[in-house]
MOPAC internal coordinates of N, CA, C and O (Angstrom, degrees):
PM7 1SCF
backbone

  N    0.0000 0     0.00 0     0.00 0    0    0    0
  C    1.4344 1     0.00 0     0.00 0    1    0    0
  C    1.5527 1   108.64 1     0.00 0    2    1    0
  O    1.2310 1   122.22 1   -41.70 1    3    2    1
  N    1.3453 1   113.35 1   138.30 1    3    2    1
  C    1.4879 1   119.58 1  -174.26 1    5    3    2
  C    1.5358 1   111.74 1   -75.45 1    6    5    3
  O    1.2310 1   120.27 1   -39.51 1    7    6    5
  N    1.3369 1   117.09 1   140.49 1    7    6    5
  C    1.4398 1   122.17 1   172.81 1    9    7    6
  C    1.5097 1   108.83 1   -65.57 1   10    9    7
  O    1.2310 1   121.13 1   -36.18 1   11   10    9
  N    1.3107 1   115.45 1   143.82 1   11   10    9
  C    1.4645 1   122.19 1   175.34 1   13   11   10
  C    1.5075 1   109.59 1   -80.31 1   14   13   11
  O    1.2310 1   119.85 1   -35.94 1   15   14   13
  N    1.3410 1   117.89 1   144.06 1   15   14   13
  C    1.4383 1   123.14 1   174.20 1   17   15   14
  C    1.5250 1   109.24 1   -77.07 1   18   17   15
  O    1.2310 1   120.12 1   -24.49 1   19   18   17
  N    1.3385 1   117.37 1   155.51 1   19   18   17
  C    1.4866 1   120.37 1  -178.54 1   21   19   18
  C    1.5094 1   112.88 1   -51.35 1   22   21   19
  O    1.2310 1   119.55 1   137.73 1   23   22   21
  N    1.3376 1   118.45 1   -42.27 1   23   22   21
  C    1.4411 1   119.75 1  -179.11 1   25   23   22
  C    1.5718 1   112.94 1   -65.64 1   26   25   23
  O    1.2310 1   121.41 1   146.07 1   27   26   25
  N    1.3628 1   114.92 1   -33.93 1   27   26   25
  C    1.4458 1   119.06 1   176.31 1   29   27   26
  C    1.5250 1   110.71 1   -67.72 1   30   29   27
  O    1.2310 1   120.49 1   140.44 1   31   30   29
  N    1.3250 1   116.66 1   -39.56 1   31   30   29
  C    1.4702 1   121.05 1   179.36 1   33   31   30
  C    1.5334 1   109.64 1   -63.38 1   34   33   31
  O    1.2310 1   120.93 1   132.95 1   35   34   33
  N    1.2960 1   115.83 1   -47.05 1   35   34   33
  C    1.4841 1   120.86 1   178.22 1   37   35   34
  C    1.5276 1   111.13 1   -56.42 1   38   37   35
  O    1.2310 1   120.87 1   133.16 1   39   38   37
  N    1.3356 1   115.94 1   -46.84 1   39   38   37
  C    1.4617 1   120.95 1  -178.76 1   41   39   38
  C    1.5351 1   110.83 1   -65.17 1   42   41   39
  O    1.2310 1   119.84 1   137.05 1   43   42   41
  N    1.2877 1   117.90 1   -42.95 1   43   42   41
  C    1.4831 1   120.67 1  -179.00 1   45   43   42
  C    1.5534 1   111.33 1   -68.34 1   46   45   43
  O    1.2310 1   120.26 1   146.47 1   47   46   45
  N    1.3151 1   117.10 1   -33.53 1   47   46   45
  C    1.4730 1   119.64 1   178.20 1   49   47   46
  C    1.4879 1   111.61 1   -65.80 1   50   49   47
  O    1.2310 1   118.58 1   154.20 1   51   50   49
  N    1.3097 1   120.31 1   -25.80 1   51   50   49
  C    1.4415 1   123.19 1   178.04 1   53   51   50
  C    1.5192 1   112.16 1   -62.87 1   54   53   51
  O    1.2310 1   120.87 1   152.94 1   55   54   53
  N    1.3492 1   115.95 1   -27.06 1   55   54   53
  C    1.4354 1   119.98 1  -179.75 1   57   55   54
  C    1.5398 1   114.35 1   -91.32 1   58   57   55
  O    1.2310 1   120.14 1  -174.09 1   59   58   57
  N    1.3230 1   117.33 1     5.91 1   59   58   57
  C    1.4797 1   122.15 1  -179.12 1   61   59   58
  C    1.5176 1   109.63 1  -124.15 1   62   61   59
  O    1.2310 1   120.30 1   -74.53 1   63   62   61
  N    1.2878 1   117.03 1   105.47 1   63   62   61
  C    1.4878 1   121.39 1  -179.24 1   65   63   62
  C    1.5107 1   112.33 1   -65.28 1   66   65   63
  O    1.2310 1   121.62 1   -56.05 1   67   66   65
  N    1.3235 1   114.50 1   123.95 1   67   66   65
  C    1.4652 1   119.55 1   174.46 1   69   67   66
  C    1.5075 1   117.29 1    86.77 1   70   69   67
  O    1.2310 1   120.38 1   172.35 1   71   70   69
  N    1.3214 1   116.87 1    -7.65 1   71   70   69
  C    1.4599 1   120.32 1   178.67 1   73   71   70
  C    1.5292 1   110.83 1   -84.64 1   74   73   71
  O    1.2310 1   120.96 1   -36.77 1   75   74   73
  N    1.2954 1   115.77 1   143.23 1   75   74   73
  C    1.4592 1   120.82 1  -178.44 1   77   75   74
  C    1.5117 1   110.89 1  -136.36 1   78   77   75
  O    1.2310 1   121.09 1   -28.10 1   79   78   77
  N    1.3248 1   115.51 1   151.90 1   79   78   77
  C    1.4326 1   121.30 1   174.61 1   81   79   78
  C    1.5083 1   109.42 1   -73.55 1   82   81   79
  O    1.2310 1   120.78 1   -46.68 1   83   82   81
  N    1.3120 1   116.12 1   133.32 1   83   82   81
  C    1.4785 1   122.30 1   179.61 1   85   83   82
  C    1.5139 1   106.33 1  -137.18 1   86   85   83
  O    1.2310 1   120.37 1   -90.74 1   87   86   85
  N    1.3254 1   116.89 1    89.26 1   87   86   85
  C    1.4674 1   121.28 1  -176.87 1   89   87   86
  C    1.5076 1   110.03 1    68.16 1   90   89   87
  O    1.2310 1   119.91 1    60.45 1   91   90   89
  N    1.3050 1   117.78 1  -119.55 1   91   90   89
  C    1.4741 1   123.35 1   178.35 1   93   91   90
  C    1.5283 1   110.98 1  -101.96 1   94   93   91
  O    1.2310 1   120.40 1  -153.66 1   95   94   93
  N    1.3013 1   116.84 1    26.34 1   95   94   93
  C    1.4597 1   122.81 1   178.30 1   97   95   94
  C    1.4900 1   112.82 1  -137.00 1   98   97   95
  O    1.2310 1   120.77 1   -13.51 1   99   98   97
  N    1.3262 1   116.13 1   166.49 1   99   98   97
  C    1.4658 1   121.93 1   167.96 1  101   99   98
  C    1.5055 1   107.26 1  -113.07 1  102  101   99
  O    1.2310 1   121.03 1   -34.55 1  103  102  101
  N    1.3449 1   115.64 1   145.45 1  103  102  101
  C    1.4643 1   118.95 1  -169.84 1  105  103  102
  C    1.5373 1   107.30 1  -143.58 1  106  105  103
  O    1.2310 1   122.36 1   -31.85 1  107  106  105
  N    1.3780 1   113.08 1   148.15 1  107  106  105
  C    1.4507 1   121.10 1   174.22 1  109  107  106
  C    1.5095 1   109.19 1  -151.55 1  110  109  107
  O    1.2310 1   121.81 1   -34.25 1  111  110  109
  N    1.3351 1   114.14 1   145.75 1  111  110  109
  C    1.4669 1   121.62 1   172.68 1  113  111  110
  C    1.5239 1   108.65 1  -102.68 1  114  113  111
  O    1.2310 1   120.53 1   -52.44 1  115  114  113
  N    1.3364 1   116.60 1   127.56 1  115  114  113
  C    1.4587 1   122.49 1   174.22 1  117  115  114
  C    1.5377 1   106.54 1  -107.54 1  118  117  115
  O    1.2310 1   119.30 1   -40.08 1  119  118  117
  N    1.3057 1   118.95 1   139.92 1  119  118  117
  C    1.4338 1   123.50 1   178.42 1  121  119  118
  C    1.5429 1   109.52 1  -119.94 1  122  121  119
  O    1.2310 1   121.48 1   -51.67 1  123  122  121
  N    1.3424 1   114.77 1   128.33 1  123  122  121
  C    1.4584 1   120.88 1  -176.66 1  125  123  122
  C    1.5328 1   107.86 1  -114.91 1  126  125  123
  O    1.2310 1   120.37 1    -0.78 1  127  126  125
  N    1.3381 1   116.89 1   179.22 1  127  126  125
  C    1.4717 1   119.88 1  -176.66 1  129  127  126
  C    1.5118 1   112.93 1   -75.02 1  130  129  127
  O    1.2310 1   120.20 1   155.93 1  131  130  129
  N    1.3456 1   117.23 1   -24.07 1  131  130  129
  C    1.4645 1   118.90 1  -179.73 1  133  131  130
  C    1.4945 1   110.60 1  -167.17 1  134  133  131
  O    1.2310 1   120.30 1     0.74 1  135  134  133
  N    1.2981 1   117.03 1  -179.26 1  135  134  133
  C    1.4677 1   122.67 1  -177.49 1  137  135  134
  C    1.5245 1   112.62 1   -63.20 1  138  137  135
  O    1.2310 1   119.15 1   133.65 1  139  138  137
  N    1.3543 1   119.23 1   -46.35 1  139  138  137
  C    1.4922 1   117.49 1  -178.92 1  141  139  138
  C    1.5404 1   111.91 1   -61.94 1  142  141  139
  O    1.2310 1   119.87 1   146.90 1  143  142  141
  N    1.3467 1   117.86 1   -33.10 1  143  142  141
  C    1.4584 1   119.13 1   179.85 1  145  143  142
  C    1.5204 1   108.08 1   -70.81 1  146  145  143
  O    1.2310 1   119.41 1   142.37 1  147  146  145
  N    1.3432 1   118.74 1   -37.63 1  147  146  145
  C    1.4557 1   120.89 1   179.66 1  149  147  146
  C    1.5140 1   110.73 1   -62.91 1  150  149  147
  O    1.2310 1   121.42 1   139.34 1  151  150  149
  N    1.3657 1   114.89 1   -40.66 1  151  150  149
  C    1.4669 1   119.57 1  -179.42 1  153  151  150
  C    1.5563 1   110.06 1   -70.71 1  154  153  151
  O    1.2310 1   120.76 1   145.55 1  155  154  153
  N    1.3181 1   116.16 1   -34.45 1  155  154  153
  C    1.4930 1   118.54 1   175.81 1  157  155  154
  C    1.5342 1   110.52 1   -61.58 1  158  157  155
  O    1.2310 1   120.97 1   139.06 1  159  158  157
  N    1.3297 1   115.76 1   -40.94 1  159  158  157
  C    1.4400 1   120.35 1   178.77 1  161  159  158
  C    1.5392 1   110.41 1   -61.74 1  162  161  159
  O    1.2310 1   120.71 1   132.53 1  163  162  161
  N    1.2993 1   116.25 1   -47.47 1  163  162  161
  C    1.4973 1   118.81 1   179.10 1  165  163  162
  C    1.5469 1   111.15 1   -61.05 1  166  165  163
  O    1.2310 1   120.97 1   137.27 1  167  166  165
  N    1.3269 1   115.75 1   -42.73 1  167  166  165
  C    1.4380 1   119.77 1   178.27 1  169  167  166
  C    1.5231 1   112.07 1   -63.04 1  170  169  167
  O    1.2310 1   120.02 1   142.55 1  171  170  169
  N    1.3014 1   117.58 1   -37.45 1  171  170  169
  C    1.4436 1   121.23 1   177.91 1  173  171  170
  C    1.5353 1   114.05 1   -67.17 1  174  173  171
  O    1.2310 1   120.70 1   159.27 1  175  174  173
  N    1.3052 1   116.27 1   -20.73 1  175  174  173
  C    1.4953 1   120.96 1   175.95 1  177  175  174
  C    1.5243 1   112.18 1   -72.38 1  178  177  175
  O    1.2310 1   119.83 1   156.08 1  179  178  177
  N    1.3178 1   117.93 1   -23.92 1  179  178  177
  C    1.4547 1   122.31 1  -169.23 1  181  179  178
  C    1.5228 1   113.41 1   -58.81 1  182  181  179
  O    1.2310 1   118.89 1   126.80 1  183  182  181
  N    1.3576 1   119.72 1   -53.20 1  183  182  181
  C    1.4818 1   118.06 1  -176.69 1  185  183  182
  C    1.5290 1   113.86 1   -58.24 1  186  185  183
  O    1.2310 1   119.35 1   135.83 1  187  186  185
  N    1.3012 1   118.85 1   -44.17 1  187  186  185
  C    1.4634 1   120.70 1   179.37 1  189  187  186
  C    1.5257 1   112.54 1   -67.06 1  190  189  187
  O    1.2310 1   120.81 1   140.84 1  191  190  189
  N    1.3318 1   116.06 1   -39.16 1  191  190  189
  C    1.4542 1   118.81 1   178.39 1  193  191  190
  C    1.5357 1   110.75 1   -66.34 1  194  193  191
  O    1.2310 1   120.87 1   139.25 1  195  194  193
  N    1.2886 1   115.93 1   -40.75 1  195  194  193
  C    1.4937 1   118.38 1   177.10 1  197  195  194
  C    1.5239 1   111.57 1   -65.82 1  198  197  195
  O    1.2310 1   120.57 1   136.87 1  199  198  197
  N    1.3363 1   116.52 1   -43.13 1  199  198  197
  C    1.4943 1   119.33 1   178.45 1  201  199  198
  C    1.5111 1   111.78 1   -59.90 1  202  201  199
  O    1.2310 1   120.63 1   141.17 1  203  202  201
  N    1.3130 1   116.40 1   -38.83 1  203  202  201
  C    1.4913 1   120.96 1  -178.63 1  205  203  202
  C    1.5075 1   111.67 1   -84.07 1  206  205  203
  O    1.2310 1   120.05 1   168.48 1  207  206  205
  N    1.3548 1   117.52 1   -11.52 1  207  206  205
  C    1.4569 1   122.70 1  -172.20 1  209  207  206
  C    1.5162 1   111.78 1    51.65 1  210  209  207
  O    1.2310 1   122.53 1  -137.62 1  211  210  209
  N    1.3411 1   112.77 1    42.38 1  211  210  209
  C    1.4936 1   120.52 1   179.89 1  213  211  210
  C    1.5621 1   107.44 1  -145.15 1  214  213  211
  O    1.2310 1   120.62 1   -60.46 1  215  214  213
  N    1.2933 1   116.42 1   119.54 1  215  214  213
  C    1.4333 1   122.15 1  -169.88 1  217  215  214
  C    1.5115 1   112.47 1  -120.56 1  218  217  215
  O    1.2310 1   119.41 1   -42.24 1  219  218  217
  N    1.3398 1   118.73 1   137.76 1  219  218  217
  C    1.4510 1   119.79 1   178.78 1  221  219  218
  C    1.5318 1   110.42 1   -80.77 1  222  221  219
  O    1.2310 1   121.04 1   -21.63 1  223  222  221
  N    1.3141 1   115.61 1   158.37 1  223  222  221
  C    1.4733 1   119.47 1   163.30 1  225  223  222
  C    1.5128 1   106.63 1   -79.94 1  226  225  223
  O    1.2310 1   120.49 1   -44.10 1  227  226  225
  N    1.2963 1   116.68 1   135.90 1  227  226  225
  C    1.4867 1   122.87 1  -172.12 1  229  227  226
  C    1.5118 1   111.43 1  -127.18 1  230  229  227
  O    1.2310 1   121.83 1   -47.66 1  231  230  229
  N    1.3256 1   114.11 1   132.34 1  231  230  229
  C    1.4699 1   120.17 1   170.99 1  233  231  230
  C    1.5111 1   107.41 1  -123.50 1  234  233  231
  O    1.2310 1   120.75 1   -45.00 1  235  234  233
  N    1.3168 1   116.17 1   135.00 1  235  234  233
  C    1.4676 1   121.55 1   175.94 1  237  235  234
  C    1.5249 1   107.76 1  -117.22 1  238  237  235
  O    1.2310 1   121.57 1   -55.53 1  239  238  237
  N    1.3185 1   114.60 1   124.47 1  239  238  237
  C    1.4653 1   121.14 1   174.54 1  241  239  238
  C    1.5207 1   107.23 1  -128.27 1  242  241  239
  O    1.2310 1   121.66 1   -88.75 1  243  242  241
  N    1.3319 1   114.42 1    91.25 1  243  242  241
  C    1.4770 1   125.56 1  -174.57 1  245  243  242
  C    1.5122 1   109.07 1    51.98 1  246  245  243
  O    1.2310 1   117.82 1    77.81 1  247  246  245
  N    1.3212 1   121.76 1  -102.19 1  247  246  245
  C    1.4347 1   121.21 1  -175.97 1  249  247  246
  C    1.5444 1   114.22 1  -101.63 1  250  249  247
  O    1.2310 1   120.98 1  -170.68 1  251  250  249
  N    1.3491 1   115.72 1     9.32 1  251  250  249
  C    1.4455 1   121.88 1   178.48 1  253  251  250
  C    1.5230 1   108.11 1  -108.18 1  254  253  251
  O    1.2310 1   120.18 1   -46.39 1  255  254  253
  N    1.2912 1   117.27 1   133.61 1  255  254  253
  C    1.4578 1   123.94 1   175.32 1  257  255  254
  C    1.5224 1   107.55 1  -122.25 1  258  257  255
  O    1.2310 1   120.90 1   -54.24 1  259  258  257
  N    1.3282 1   115.88 1   125.76 1  259  258  257
  C    1.4476 1   122.19 1   176.06 1  261  259  258
  C    1.5022 1   109.48 1  -108.10 1  262  261  259
  O    1.2310 1   121.05 1   -58.28 1  263  262  261
  N    1.3449 1   115.60 1   121.72 1  263  262  261
  C    1.4413 1   121.49 1   176.48 1  265  263  262
  C    1.4924 1   109.60 1  -106.39 1  266  265  263
  O    1.2310 1   121.00 1   -38.04 1  267  266  265
  N    1.3289 1   115.69 1   141.96 1  267  266  265
  C    1.4222 1   123.44 1   176.38 1  269  267  266
  C    1.5081 1   108.41 1  -134.40 1  270  269  267
  O    1.2310 1   120.18 1   -56.53 1  271  270  269
  N    1.3295 1   117.26 1   123.47 1  271  270  269
  C    1.4507 1   122.92 1   178.18 1  273  271  270
  C    1.5354 1   110.36 1  -111.05 1  274  273  271
  O    1.2310 1   120.83 1   -45.72 1  275  274  273
  N    1.3327 1   116.01 1   134.28 1  275  274  273
  C    1.4483 1   123.37 1   170.74 1  277  275  274
  C    1.5289 1   106.94 1  -159.23 1  278  277  275
  O    1.2310 1   120.20 1   -35.08 1  279  278  277
  N    1.2914 1   117.23 1   144.92 1  279  278  277
  C    1.4660 1   120.94 1   179.48 1  281  279  278
  C    1.5339 1   106.20 1   -91.51 1  282  281  279
  O    1.2310 1   120.69 1   -90.18 1  283  282  281
  N    1.3351 1   116.28 1    89.82 1  283  282  281
  C    1.4504 1   121.49 1  -170.22 1  285  283  282
  C    1.5445 1   112.98 1   -60.44 1  286  285  283
  O    1.2310 1   119.96 1   141.77 1  287  286  285
  N    1.3271 1   117.69 1   -38.23 1  287  286  285
  C    1.4784 1   118.30 1  -178.98 1  289  287  286
  C    1.5071 1   111.06 1   -71.91 1  290  289  287
  O    1.2310 1   119.13 1   162.84 1  291  290  289
  N    1.3339 1   119.26 1   -17.16 1  291  290  289
  C    1.4702 1   121.24 1   177.32 1  293  291  290
  C    1.5185 1   109.72 1   -96.65 1  294  293  291
  O    1.2310 1   119.52 1   164.94 1  295  294  293
  N    1.3055 1   118.52 1   -15.06 1  295  294  293
  C    1.4564 1   122.47 1   175.61 1  297  295  294
  C    1.5028 1   112.85 1    85.47 1  298  297  295
  O    1.2310 1   119.40 1  -153.71 1  299  298  297
  N    1.3151 1   118.75 1    26.29 1  299  298  297
  C    1.4707 1   120.08 1  -179.96 1  301  299  298
  C    1.5054 1   111.58 1   166.86 1  302  301  299
  O    1.2310 1   120.84 1    28.44 1  303  302  301
  N    1.3268 1   116.00 1  -151.56 1  303  302  301
  C    1.4396 1   122.64 1  -175.10 1  305  303  302
  C    1.5345 1   113.06 1   -94.04 1  306  305  303
  O    1.2310 1   121.60 1   -46.52 1  307  306  305
  N    1.3205 1   114.55 1   133.48 1  307  306  305
  C    1.4572 1   121.52 1   176.82 1  309  307  306
  C    1.5244 1   107.32 1  -130.12 1  310  309  307
  O    1.2310 1   121.09 1    -3.31 1  311  310  309
  N    1.3082 1   115.52 1   176.69 1  311  310  309
  C    1.4943 1   121.41 1   178.11 1  313  311  310
  C    1.5170 1   110.63 1   -59.04 1  314  313  311
  O    1.2310 1   120.07 1   150.62 1  315  314  313
  N    1.3521 1   117.47 1   -29.38 1  315  314  313
  C    1.4830 1   119.60 1   179.37 1  317  315  314
  C    1.5249 1   112.42 1   -59.22 1  318  317  315
  O    1.2310 1   120.85 1   143.77 1  319  318  317
  N    1.3655 1   115.97 1   -36.23 1  319  318  317
  C    1.4487 1   119.12 1  -178.78 1  321  319  318
  C    1.5074 1   112.50 1   -68.40 1  322  321  319
  O    1.2310 1   119.94 1   140.26 1  323  322  321
  N    1.3141 1   117.73 1   -39.74 1  323  322  321
  C    1.4336 1   121.13 1   175.47 1  325  323  322
  C    1.5259 1   114.05 1   -68.69 1  326  325  323
  O    1.2310 1   121.24 1   145.30 1  327  326  325
  N    1.3508 1   115.24 1   -34.70 1  327  326  325
  C    1.4523 1   120.26 1   173.19 1  329  327  326
  C    1.4799 1   110.60 1   -62.63 1  330  329  327
  O    1.2310 1   119.66 1   138.28 1  331  330  329
  N    1.3169 1   118.25 1   -41.72 1  331  330  329
  C    1.4792 1   124.00 1   178.84 1  333  331  330
  C    1.5176 1   109.51 1   -64.65 1  334  333  331
  O    1.2310 1   119.87 1   135.96 1  335  334  333
  N    1.3127 1   117.85 1   -44.04 1  335  334  333
  C    1.4536 1   121.43 1   178.17 1  337  335  334
  C    1.5237 1   112.52 1   -60.53 1  338  337  335
  O    1.2310 1   121.37 1   135.45 1  339  338  337
  N    1.3168 1   114.98 1   -44.55 1  339  338  337
  C    1.4592 1   119.74 1   178.22 1  341  339  338
  C    1.5263 1   112.80 1   -62.73 1  342  341  339
  O    1.2310 1   121.23 1   142.11 1  343  342  341
  N    1.3569 1   115.25 1   -37.89 1  343  342  341
  C    1.4268 1   119.57 1   177.47 1  345  343  342
  C    1.5627 1   111.10 1   -64.99 1  346  345  343
  O    1.2310 1   121.47 1   138.61 1  347  346  345
  N    1.3511 1   114.79 1   -41.39 1  347  346  345
  C    1.4754 1   119.35 1   177.85 1  349  347  346
  C    1.5238 1   111.41 1   -61.83 1  350  349  347
  O    1.2310 1   121.18 1   140.83 1  351  350  349
  N    1.3286 1   115.35 1   -39.17 1  351  350  349
  C    1.5153 1   119.24 1   179.68 1  353  351  350
  C    1.5036 1   109.16 1   -63.53 1  354  353  351
  O    1.2310 1   120.43 1   136.52 1  355  354  353
  N    1.3386 1   116.79 1   -43.48 1  355  354  353
  C    1.4849 1   119.78 1  -179.30 1  357  355  354
  C    1.5040 1   112.52 1   -64.50 1  358  357  355
  O    1.2310 1   120.69 1   141.61 1  359  358  357
  N    1.3414 1   116.28 1   -38.39 1  359  358  357
  C    1.4565 1   120.25 1   178.15 1  361  359  358
  C    1.5024 1   110.75 1   -67.31 1  362  361  359
  O    1.2310 1   120.26 1   135.69 1  363  362  361
  N    1.3186 1   117.12 1   -44.31 1  363  362  361
  C    1.4853 1   120.22 1   179.91 1  365  363  362
  C    1.5215 1   111.98 1   -63.42 1  366  365  363
  O    1.2310 1   120.04 1   144.29 1  367  366  365
  N    1.3025 1   117.53 1   -35.71 1  367  366  365
  C    1.4781 1   121.44 1   179.75 1  369  367  366
  C    1.5261 1   112.82 1   -70.26 1  370  369  367
  O    1.2310 1   120.28 1   156.30 1  371  370  369
  N    1.2996 1   117.07 1   -23.70 1  371  370  369
  C    1.4650 1   121.77 1  -177.51 1  373  371  370
  C    1.5148 1   114.35 1  -112.53 1  374  373  371
  O    1.2310 1   120.18 1  -166.67 1  375  374  373
  N    1.2902 1   117.25 1    13.33 1  375  374  373
  C    1.5067 1   120.76 1  -178.48 1  377  375  374
  C    1.4820 1   109.34 1   -73.44 1  378  377  375
  O    1.2310 1   120.55 1   -50.26 1  379  378  377
  N    1.3376 1   116.54 1   129.74 1  379  378  377
  C    1.4652 1   119.08 1   175.97 1  381  379  378
  C    1.5184 1   111.22 1   -74.06 1  382  381  379
  O    1.2310 1   120.17 1   -34.96 1  383  382  381
  N    1.2870 1   117.27 1   145.04 1  383  382  381
  C    1.4491 1   122.14 1   174.24 1  385  383  382
  C    1.5080 1   110.34 1   -76.39 1  386  385  383
  O    1.2310 1   120.55 1   -36.41 1  387  386  385
  N    1.3170 1   116.56 1   143.59 1  387  386  385
  C    1.4355 1   121.17 1  -176.66 1  389  387  386
  C    1.5434 1   110.59 1  -108.19 1  390  389  387
  O    1.2310 1   121.19 1  -108.50 1  391  390  389
  N    1.3367 1   115.33 1    71.50 1  391  390  389
  C    1.4612 1   120.06 1  -175.17 1  393  391  390
  C    1.5619 1   111.84 1   -58.00 1  394  393  391
  O    1.2310 1   120.17 1   145.86 1  395  394  393
  N    1.3411 1   117.28 1   -34.14 1  395  394  393
  C    1.4262 1   118.63 1  -177.49 1  397  395  394
  C    1.5340 1   114.85 1   -65.41 1  398  397  395
  O    1.2310 1   120.64 1   156.44 1  399  398  397
  N    1.3356 1   116.38 1   -23.56 1  399  398  397
  C    1.4404 1   120.79 1   176.20 1  401  399  398
  C    1.5033 1   113.77 1   -99.92 1  402  401  399
  O    1.2310 1   122.01 1   153.49 1  403  402  401
  N    1.3104 1   113.76 1   -26.51 1  403  402  401
  C    1.4517 1   118.76 1  -162.78 1  405  403  402
  C    1.5191 1   116.20 1   -81.90 1  406  405  403
  O    1.2310 1   123.32 1   -11.96 1  407  406  405
  N    1.3001 1   111.24 1   168.04 1  407  406  405
  C    1.4557 1   121.02 1   172.92 1  409  407  406
  C    1.5581 1   108.10 1  -110.00 1  410  409  407
  O    1.2310 1   121.66 1  -170.69 1  411  410  409
  N    1.3346 1   114.42 1     9.31 1  411  410  409
  C    1.4843 1   119.08 1  -175.18 1  413  411  410
  C    1.4741 1   111.15 1  -106.02 1  414  413  411
  O    1.2310 1   120.10 1   180.00 1  415  414  413

């Protein structure tokens, strides 16, 4: 997959709320109501990531999840990274709240 040019990266970032360029990756922090909801979000990413054979780097800090996408074998950003970010946005927007676990 071809690396995106800087102008393409800038343009694609305009369509992703809260995502920022971080070196050769794009990154965003998502905040949920509690730890179980954060873990549910990460778990919900698995099927799409597996189908695309493209996986984000993930950090979980209690109720905050930081995703970072980069196409490591290409050495930077490709369309796959922006597809992954868009998938994560859709999942976060449709994530059910877990009142039975939560403190929120």
